[in-house]
N, C-alpha and C positions, 0 to 999 in steps of 0.2 A: 463465540460469535465469529462468524465468517462474513467478510465483506468483499464483494467483487465490484471493481470499477472498470468500466468499459468506455473507451474513447474511440469513436469512428471518424472523428474530425481529422483534417489534415494538419492541425497545429496542436501543440500541447495544451492540455486542459487541467487547471487546478481543481481538485475536489476537496470539499470541507469534510472531514471525517466525523462520524457520530461521536457524541460525548459517551464516556464510560467511567468507571470508578477511578478514583485518583491513584490506586495502587495497581492499576493495569496500564499496559502499553499496547499499541498496535504493532504487530510483527509482520514483516513482509514474507509471504509465502512464495509468491510467483509474480514476476514481471516479464511480460513477453518482449519488452524492448532489449532485454539482456539476451545475449546469444545462447545462453544455457537455459534461460528462463528463470534462473535463480542467482542471487547474489550471495557470495560467501564472505564472511558469515552473514546470516540473515539479520539485518539490523532492526532493532526496536525503534519505532518512530516516536519522537518526543513532541513533534509538531501536531497541530490540529488539522493539517492539510497535507495532500500528497499530489504532486504534479504527475499526471499520466501522459506519456509520450503519444504522439500521433499514431492512430490506428493500432492501439495495443490494449492489453488487458492486464490488470493488476489484481492480485488476491491478497487480502490482509486478514489477520485473526488477532484476536485479543489474547494477550498472555499476562501473567502476573509479573510485575516488575521485581527485580532482585536487589 
């Protein structure tokens, strides 16, 4: 599953992430607020929301937790 979050507003916006299976986590693939577009290492998100910076795009994917 791939999820793209887009914020065109001039302030940060929190997005509630869709529910998935308990053994799965959201993984950050791309965040345009970062100078490289990626964070190293790409963190698995344990929260059910993600704050998207002003005028930026975030791409998340579902991965199996380890």
